[in-house]
Each structure stands twice: as structure tokens, then as C-alpha cells.
N, C-alpha and C positions, 0 to 999 in steps of 0.2 A: 784820297786815297787811291784811286784807280790810275791816276796820273803819276803818282810815286811809283806804284809798282811797275809802270811802264817805263820810268826813268831808272829804276834800279835794274831792270830786265836789260835795258841799254848798256848800262854800266857792267853787267855781266858780260856782255859781248866784247866790250872794250878791253878788259882783262883777260879775254879768252878763257873765261872761266865757265863756260857753258857745261863742262862735263866734271866740274869739280865735285858735284854730288851724283857720282855715276848710277845710283840706284834711286828708287822712288817708292814710297815717301821718305824714307829713311835716307841717311847720308852716310856711305861707308858702313852701312849697318847699324848706326846709331843715330840719336835724335840731335846729337849736337853738331858743332862746327869745329871745334878744337881738335884735329885729328893730324897725328903727326906722319911725317913722311914713312916712317917704319911701319905705323898701323895701315897707312894706305897701301903700302907694298903687299902686308899680309891681306888685305882685302883682295887686292887684284891677283894674288897668288892662290887663294882660296877659292875664289868665283870663277877664275880663268877668263874674267871680262876686262881687259886691258884697255887704256886709253886709246883712242883714235890716232893720237900723234905718237903713240909706241909704247911698249910695256915699261919703260923707264921714267915717262911722265909722272911728275908729282905736283902737288898744288900748295900753295902758301895757305896759312889760317885764313887771312884776309879774302883771297880768292874763294874759298869755301864758304866763309861768312856771307858774301854777297849772294851766292846761290841760296844759302840756307834762309837769309832774311827776307829774300825774294818770295820764298815758298811760304815763310811765316806771315807775311802781310797779306799774301793772297788766301791763306786760310783765315786770317782773322777778318777778312772783308765779308766773309759769310754771316759775321755777326749783325753788322749794320744792314746787309741785304735782307735777312730774316726778319729784322726788326722792321724794316721799311715796308714790306709786304704785310705783316701783321697791323701796322698802324694804318696803311692804306684800306686794309680789308675791314677794320675795325669802323673807319669813317667813309665807308663806301656809299653812304648817303649823299656824301659831299662830292666824292670824286668818281663815282659812278663804277659799274663794272669792267669798263674799257681800262681804267687806269689800274684797277686790281689785276688785270690780265697783265698789263705792262710790267708791274712791279713783280708778279710771278715770273714772267719770262726773263726778268732781270736775274733770278736765283738760278733759272735753268742755264743761263748763258754763263754765269759764273761756274756752274758745274762743269759745262763743256769746256770751258777755258782751262780748268783744273785738269780735266783729261787730256785736253792739248798740250799741257805741260808736261804730263806723264809720257805722252807720245815723243815729244821733243826730246826728253832725256834718253828714252829708249833706242831712238834713232840717233843717237849723238849728236845732237844739234844740226841736223840736215838742214839744208839751206830752205827747203819747202816747208820744213816744220817750224823754223824761226818765223817765216813769212806768215803761216796759219797763226801762229800764237799772238804775233803782233796785230794780225788783221782781227782776230777776236776780241783782243784787248781794247782796240779802237772802237769797234762795234758796242763793246760793252759801255765805254763812255759816253758814246751816242745814244744809248738806251736811257742812260742816267740823266743826260740833259733833255731828252724828249719828255721824261717823266717830270722833271722838274718845270720846265716852261707849260707844260699841261695842268700840272697842279696850280700855277700861278694863275692860269686863265679860269680854272674852274672855282678857284676862291674868290674871283671877281676882281683881278688885277685890271685897271683900266689903261692898260698899256697900247699906245695907238699902233703898234705892230701886229695886234691881234685883230684888227679891223681893216681890211683892205676892200676895195672895188673887185666885183666879180671878173670883170675884164683883165685886170692886173694879175689875178691869181690864175686865171686860165691861160694867160699868155705866157707867163714866167715860170711856173712850177715845173715844166718838164724841162726847161733849160738849166734851172737850178739844180734838179734832180741829177741831170747828165753831168754837170760840172763837178758836183758832189761826189758821184760815181768815179768820175775821171781822176779827181785827186786822191781818191782812196785807192784806186789801183796802181796809181804811181807811188803812193806810200808803200805799198805791199811790195811793187817790184824793187823798190830801193832797199826793202829789208831782205829781199832775195840776192841782191847784188852784194849787199854788206856781209853777209853770212856765208857767201861762198867765195873761198880763197881764189878760185879760178876766175871768177867774174871780179872780185875785187881789186885783182892786181892785172887784169885782162888788158887795159890800154897803156901799161907802163906808167911812169911817173915823171915830173917835171914839167915845165913850160917851154915851148907849147907842144912838145911831142906827146905828153900825157894828156894834156887839157889846154886849149879845147881840141886839139888833134887826138888822134889814139894810134898808138903806135908810129906816130910821126906822119899819118896820112889823115886827110879829112874823111876819106871814104875808104877804111881799112878792109883786108880781106876779112870775111866772116867765116873762115874755116874753123877757127878755134872757138869752142861754145862759150869762153869766158868773154871774149871780144864780142861776140854776139848779143849776149845778155847785157853787157856794159853799154853798148851802142843802141838796143832796143830801150834801156832805161834813159840814156840821152835823149834820144828821138822823142820818147814819151814826154819826157820833161818839157820839150820845145813845143810839142803838139797842145799838151794840156796848158802852158803859159799862153799860147796863142788864143786858144779858146776862152781862157779866164780874162784876158784883156779885152777881147771883142764882146764876151759875154756880160762884162761888167758895165761896159759903155752902153750895152742895149738894156739892161735893166735900170741903170741910171736915166736913160731916155724915158722908158716907161714909167718910173717912179714920179719923174716931173710931169709927165703927162697926166697920170691919174691921181696926183698929189699924195703919192704914198710916204709914209715915214721913210726917211733917209737911211734908217738901219739897214735896210735890205740892200741898198748899194754899198754902204759903208762895210758891211760884213764880206761882200765879194771883194771889195777893194783891200780889206785886211787877208783875205785869202790869197789874193794875187800878191800883196806885199810879202807875205811868209814864203811864196813860190820864189819870187825874185831873190831874196835873202838866201834861200836853200840853194838856188843856182850858183850863188858866189861861194857858199859853204862846199858844196859838191867839187867845184874847181879848186878851192884852197885844199881840200883833202887829197886831190891827187898831185897839184903843183908842190905842195910843201913836203911830200913823202919822200923818203930817202931809202933807195932800193925797195925792200919788202917792208920797210919800217913807216908805217902810216901815222899821221896824228889823230890818234882815235878819239882825243877830246872833242875835234872837230866832227867826228862822226856822230858822237852823241848828241852834240847841238843839233846836227843835219837831221837826227831823228826826232827830236823835240819840236823843232820848227815844222818838219814835215806833219807830225801828228797836230800841231797847232793851226796849220793850213787847213787841214782835213775837218777839223773841228768848227771853224768859223764858217766854212762853206755848209757843215751840217746844221748849226744853228740857224742859218738863214733857210735852209730847206725845212726845217721843223716848224719855224715860225710861220712860213708861208702854207705848210700842210695843216696846221691847227687853226689858222686864221678863218675868220668867219667875214661875210660881206657887210659891211658897216657904213660904206660910203656910196652913194649913188654915181653911177657912170656919167659923165658927161656927154 
């Protein structure tokens, strides 16, 4: 459900429908989504809160529906989250107090995410608010994965990834933590770029002037804030990619040395693979654009692959964090 909410949120951005419900929690003062252009105009005139694109901007029923269903799904998410906490609390003799706290924190994070959604609407989908919204959504999925894997361990699952030599854990935990954090920051920076028109169009379009160059130069002038943000994102993607490649090589060597389950190195390989796909998608997004008309379906795929890359690294980090020493060091 959390991943569906993220994808729907990305779809909203594709259709530029972030302000299609300009108030919160209602939508044009109603609880529905079938709102005519005339009714939209009346609401704008009555409230004096016009769309950031101009007082004449109106939205289709489909655009309003995407925002409406996004809010509905986020609200419905509270039901399984509450049930999850109650079930874990009822069985805390199996799962322990720590898992009860984790399930409770999940509810807190969902509440904070709802507040962030309200802030995003209030500030008319400002780039920083969109990046914050996506960051919290990704952390929400991270917490759910953490709980799931910890539940399996406490239930007695005999997964080899739960048992690693102490030397491997001490050697690689910090590395995986840094790599996961780097991929997360790159994801947030990408959301910032895509939600800012100035940054999204900062490097012009086409091949090679728009990509891999920027404004026709390898090292463009950074006087324009849009170009600066775009170049920071590109440079960050390059740095993270190099770190993933060498980090993956290192953990693979250590896994062989300590005879550790290959899933650790495989997860980082998947992270790197998704990163590589996203580099190609990012280039295609710029190259295939025509003037200011960008192929937004590629942008949505770029988002989904970015989240997948983060989650692969996150699962590797979680498994290493909850693992115990089960094999003697040689």
C-alpha cells in the first residue's frame, strides 16, 4: 500500500496536478472529486486563493481524482497501521517491547506524513515540500521492512542472513550505512530537481547539449540556481555510483572471506544496477524532451527505480543491523 501511495504521488506530479485540491483535507470545499470548472472558479473567487499558475487555471476531473485518491489511500493506510500495532502489542511476549515500539513509531511516522501532505498543499507544492514528502514516504516503507524482517527473526526463521561473523558486521556495517544514506540523499535531491521548474529545465534539452552536457558545456556557468541544482544532482549521481561500485566490490570480497550469505553483496549489486538504469533514464528524460515538454512517464519510472535502489540498500542495512554472530571468525 505504501508503494502504491508513492507511485500515485508521482503520477500527480506527472499530470502537474499537485494543486488540483487546493485546500486540505477537503477538495474545493467538498469531499468529492467531480468538481466542474465553474465550481472551481467559484471556490477560487470566494476564497481568493488562486492557483500558482494563474487565476484562470482549472483542473480536469481526472487530475483532481489523482490527488483525491492519493489522500484516500493515505487515510486508509491508518487502518492496517493501527491493526499492526495492536497485533504486535497483543503478542509482545513473542515480539518483545522493541518491536512494539517500532510498530508504534510506524503510526507516528504516518501521522507526520499526513501533516507533511498538508504542508505540501499549503505551500503550493514547493520543491522542498515535495522532497520532504517523498523522503518521509520512503522512510515509512523502510520502517515497515525493518519490522517485517525483525518479526521473521523473532519468529525463529532460520535465514542464513541472520547469522554473520562479528568481523564481517564490524567491517561492513558502517560502509552499508553510508551507502544507504547516500542513495537516500540522491533520491531526495532528485525529487527536488523534478519538482522545481527552474531546476528541471536548467540544462536545456536534447543530445548532447542537454545531456550529458548542460547548456552545451561540460562545466556550465552556475550563476543560474536551476543549473546549479541540476549539476549538483548529476555530480551526486556520479559520486554515489562510484561509491556503490567500489563498496559492492569490497563487501563481495569480505563476504567471500568470512563465508557470509551472498545476499548481502547481491542486494548492493541490485542497488547499483538500479542506479545505472536511473542514470540512463535521467539522460533519456532530457534527451527526448521537446522544448519544455518533458516525457513525464520516464520521470515516474525514474522515481520508482530510485525508490527501489534505496530500498535494496535499506534491506541490506537492516539485515546487517539485526543479524547476530553465528559463525566463528577464521
